[in-house]
C-alpha positions, -999 to +999 in steps of 0.1 A: -665-210-462-694-203-438-723-179-439-704-157-414-675-156-437-698-146-466-713-119-445-680-105-434-664-105-469-696-091-484-694-061-460-657-056-467-663-057-505-693-033-503-674-008-482-640-008-500-651-011-536-661+026-537-643+041-507-607+048-520-589+021-500-587-009-525-613-037-522-590-063-537-563-056-510-589-058-483-603-091-496-568-105-496-562-093-461-596-104-447-594-138-463-560-142-448-572-132-413-602-156-417-578-184-428-597-190-461-579-211-487-573-197-523-595-223-539-623-223-565-650-215-540-631-184-528-625-173-564-662-178-572-673-159-541-650-129-549-664-127-584-700-128-572-696-102-544-680-079-570-711-082-591-730-072-560-712-039-559-717-034-596-755-038-590-752-012-562-735+012-586-761+007-613-790+012-589-775+043-572-768+061-605-797+046-625-811+081-633-777+094-645-772+062-665-806+064-681-802+101-690-767+093-705-780+065-726-811+084-737-791+116-747-763+096-762-785+078-788-807+108-793-776+129-801-764+104-827-799+103-842-801+141-845-764+143-856-756+165-826-737+141-804-720+168-782-748+193-778-764+179-746-744+175-713-754+139-708-746+130-744-711+145-740-707+126-707-715+093-725-687+100-750-663+109-722-671+077-704-663+058-736-629+076-740-621+070-703-629+033-706-607+025-736-572+027-718-582+002-691-598-022-716-567-021-738-543-025-708-563-053-693-562-072-725-525-066-733-512-071-697-535-101-687-506-126-684-484-102-666-511-094-641-516-131-634-479-134-624-484-105-600-513-124-584-489-152-573-481-132-541-513-111-537-506-099-502-472-085-512-487-066-542-517-055-521-492-039-497-473-022-525-505-008-541-518+003-507-487+023-501-489+038-536-526+047-530-517+064-497-491+085-514-513+093-544-543+104-523-521+126-501-505+143-532-537+150-551-554+163-519-524+186-511-522+201-546-560+199-554-576+231-568-612+220-560-629+244-584-642+225-615-675+206-619-683+177-641-702+199-665-669+214-676-653+180-684-634+177-717-620+147-737-585+154-722-600+151-687-616+118-697-584+105-712-564+115-681-588+098-657-589+068-680-552+064-678-554+066-641-580+038-642-553+016-658-536+016-624-566-002-610-561-034-631-531-043-610-537-064-578-544-044-547-549-011-565-579+011-556-601+018-587-620+046-570-588+061-555-569+060-588-597+075-609-607+101-583-570+111-581-570+116-619-600+137-618-587+159-589-554+164-607-574+179-635-589+203-611-623+188-604-638+192-569-641+160-548-678+152-554-674+157-592-643+136-593-660+108-574-692+110-595-672+107-627-650+080-613-681+059-604-699+065-637-668+056-658-661+025-638-695+010-645-687-004-680-654-019-669-668-034-637-698-048-656-677-063-684-652-078-659-680-092-638-697-109-668-664-123-681-654-137-647-689-150-641-686-172-672-655-188-656-674-193-623-703-211-641-678-234-658-663-245-624-675-279-611-699-280-581-703-242-581-740-244-576-736-264-544-724-232-527-752-210-541-767-200-507-733-187-496-728-169-529-762-153-527-755-141-491-723-124-502-739-109-533-768-093-514-746-081-486-721-064-509-749-049-529-766-033-499-734-022-482-720-009-515-751+013-521-747+028-485-710+033-491-716+053-522-742+075-505-719+081-475-688+088-496-705+114-518-718+132-487-684+130-469-665+144-498-685+176-498-667+189-467-638+166-460-605+158-475-589+125-486-562+126-459-582+101-438-581+075-465-545+082-472-536+075-435-558+044-435-541+029-466-507+036-450-518+016-419-530-013-440-497-013-459-479-014-426-500-046-417-491-062-450-454-054-445-452-067-409-471-098-419-448-106-448-418-101-425-432-125-399-440-151-425-404-151-438-388-149-404-409-177-388-394-206-409-359-192-401-366-193-364-381-228-366-351-240-385-324-222-365-313-253-345-311-275-376-292-248-395-267-244-367-263-281-364-257-284-402-232-256-400-212-273-372-212-306-391-200-289-423-172-272-403-160-305-389-160-320-423-139-291-437-114-296-408-111-333-413-105-328-450-077-304-444 
């Protein structure tokens, strides 16, 4: 992996972590296009650049996060945990986080088996994301704000976040869809999706970073890791800012069409990969068939 690879993958991660098009799928596709092997360095790099986007999220929403933490503990202290909006939002984020944490723990081994063919699953999840975004946009009521959120809204969005633990799924797309199905307008659905993803992303980043530190010779690639981390953090911050502005007056159809095109790429690539060996082995296969036929004739 070179510094150019680190820069490209950092940009891809920063853009696609928050825009509802699946960062995991795009990292799979981009790594494939760049010809990068699925080794320990690539694993370490992907973990680090994901931490970069977590940093972007925390920095962008630091005021909201600070108000939530402050009101949350103050509400507990005053025995009025649901009186303030930010205190209630803190509890709603906890409710929304529980389903994904539980599913991630219970389905860990199953998810690992799905990662054996990441490009295939990336394509499947991209197609699902394309359909999901189209459906929620088509039936969206667009009339609720985050201030009206209830525990049922949080639980619904949390269940949609479970979809994001599977390879190639879009976390922001899934959670935004859950919010919009509950009638939230696009900016409110996106804001709640980002805030509720912070605990999951932070916990996953810390857990996977421990595995990275345990890898041999990981520090030798520190300059490349830092390049990817900083790139994803900067681009991620810009992506959040742009998306929240875009969603004020634009629909999700653009992202739905884009995910459909990416699924098409994955589908065509998988077909080419499977057909190529058949083409290369066509002559040998024909020769073997002819020999087998002669053997059957001689036996009879």
